[in-house]
C-alpha angles and dihedrals in degrees: 000000000000122000093016119115119227118235135192125221142162122248113182088337094308118123107234126187119201143140128288110257093037116127121239090246092051092048092050095047093047088053092051096255110132119219112181113245139158114171091047119094123168095229099051136056122278120253105171096221112125093059093208098114097065120142138171119248120198111247094020120095120231132006119314130208103243092203092070109028115089126225121256132193112283092003112163116211133186114200100186141026135130095281093048090047094052092048092050092047091051093048093047092049089054090052092050097051107117093009116130109274098221123065096185108095094028112125089233096049110149089006098069123111092208091054090050091051091052090054095043099045100027124221136201103264093189090057091050091053089062091065114080117234112259107268095229122136124232111260104227101159099103132080118249096354128076126193122207105183094188088069095047115113093184094238087149093218090130092048092053094042092051092049104035104032100035105024090226105107101188095140127080141153113278130187127213121178089342095308120118126215141144126266137116109316092231094046090237121133122275089250093056093047094053101255113172093207092231092150096228091127089056091050096053098041107110093204136032093271091111116028144147117271118243107266135158090259089068087079080078118063107288096218093047131082104270096204092052092045091052094047112097088211093050091230113180092239099178090053090048091051092047090058091050091049087053092047092243100136093165093063091041092056091044089060088056096044091051087068106033141013088212098066094129093046091050091050084068104037109021112130091221104233087163091063091050089055096040110127089213087071089071091055095050117304132350121259114268092244097162090051092051089053091051091050096046091050091046089054094051133043097226094183093064100034114025098042089047091052092049091052091050098047107034110079116231097238100163135083123259089207089072112085126200125196118205118194108207132037100216127113096287096046095044092047090053090048091052095053094042090052090052086059089058095252122144104246128190121187117205112203122180093204126074093250140032127249104073114205090356088069103036105026104038114070117241092236088064096039113027109220093225088062093050093045094049093055094044089050090052090053091051092047089055087070106275115146115217131203109192126193087023117129116193115214102159122053092191090064090061093048089053089055088062102258109159093203137010124210119200110208102155096139127212108295102154109099119224112241120203118249116256095018114118116239129226098029123136116264096025119107141162116228092249095051093043095049093042090056090049096046093047091051097243117164116241139141128233103179128228100299127050132179120200117198117202143069104229135090091269088063089054091049091050093050094049091044091051088055090051090052089058105263109158097202123034123175128185120208123189141165094230128092115238090257091056098052119110091220122107133207090279092063095040092051090049092051093045093047088056091044094243108165114228117210118185137192093025126134124202104242102168140006126185136169112244128171093341090308136093120249116198135185116207121194123212113240137181097221147320142222139193116253121180090343094307132102116254115192118219125223100346111209131220091242114100135180123217118208132180121194145154098235135027122196118194110209096171102128147288135249134205124256108211114185112244087223090071087072094213131144110265127191124232092263092056098255122130119258112234140164101259091216101045100025088224118147125212090287124071114254093012115114134181137193144165128031093345086069104034104022124242113348135148129295088247090057091048092051092047090050091049094055093047091048090051091054091045090054091048091052090049089054092048096249119149114232113223098219112194103154099094106105121203102229107231120238102245141155118241120232116240108245118201112244089000095162093050097047104130122235116259111217099213117225135168092276097045112126124238090243091057091046092053090047089055091049089051089062091070112112091215092226092183090065095071111129092003 
């Protein structure tokens, strides 16, 4: 701390050294000497109200509030004696009057500052039982945040935090029937008062008086950033959105490129787990994060600018003498190659097909992922220094070791389509999603007739249905086991299906399929649910109701499995996936790593890219190479601007023609969850 003189003082006989201008309470706490306190919080102003932090200072009459008095050279302080104890006990008893008597069952049980103070100071529990609990109802009318006035001790931390840290000031002390508590001064809802739902009030509340409501996102750490936690790439989404709001698209794209070389690809095909976890969705609608990525990338040529910047700023700390072989040129393998090359390692990708991209190229239709976008990002990876061997299938790992590779990464994906039991193979009009989409993407000529049924509940099923429409099918129906709430699709996919008049049928199980008059006749049975048992689907509570369908073509989009050559000699699970250590990515053989769908089965491109980056860093650690992390942003301490009707701002679904003003307005809807307590 420049320009601040250091001073020495005595606290309970201990010599403490600190900086001039520090309060006695701060000095004691930093030295590991606990002084009880409640209204004090280090990030808000001091109000000296709870009276618990009193101490005695030699040469000063009476008790002093340690939260406000500053240290002086040679000051001598006593933090506890009989008089101090009795005063604290009296003050704490006053605070506890009307508070619920039982702590067990409270959401903050064992994590409550008030409960800790009761245990530290000690109070007469029998006396407290004589005071009735404050007859104040729970305020449950707001999204995300719940108020329980009976637990409020009126420390005003939340009031100060809302006003001083966020510049919003919607909270104040209210009084009902003589009982004080904190809520909006007008009594209106948080939405009506202009709350930005940042959650800072929840963070500073010492009790459970203000807390987050139970929502599905609490399966993710409550104090984290749900969108970032849900992202397979671990992108710092609030930071990315802040840069867009400021119009700094270079920095916004840089946040994306720090985590994946396929940022532009993912702006087209990402399945948006971040949006499903977005806390804003509980206020009205989630932030259009995927659309914001698309816009930022459109505004900036990341290939020319961001990659150049990364090369200039990230030190090459590795050793070019160390060679890495990557088997598989799909999203996971190419992502690993990109990050390993940035660490100055010599990387060679072996791909058995004639082109790179894996499932991105053959199993995602070009109308959803333009091939020029895919090609441009693959070219950028190659330009970063990755060597590529196309049309080169690896069947022996020992051969690569003999060529001097220090580590081998298996990223061959999951390319073997799952075929339903009891259905004959090789008959006209029956396809798997992979075969159907491969034919379409490679430009092969084939006919599908007027009516098509797609069976499956994933994004591949959506792609197949939309592709069938493009090929001229007049009637396309989609059947899946899932309920609409369980589907991985978002509004984007649903709108696309509805716009093409694809009929979506849920909670239906294929019971029977037979060939009849050059068509396929199917019987679907209504079910209430399903689960996976020993790798197979088990339907729950099948109903008597059935649905009969006749069509020309049936497409099975029910999954894919890996095909690992036996010659690799690696441990393989019952479902065909490779067995690895989840922390090191090592397989059953030393120096052999694996990642992506070959490990976990068919997942999204986002998942594959995230796995590739983590595997690259695991390999670097194995080789003893230091990873120069630089993607941890210090969230600035800033005051939010109060935005009129903030809670009711409608979502802007960003498209090619969306204006910059609309994009920035959408970015302003972000709750900036990572700013809590900053």
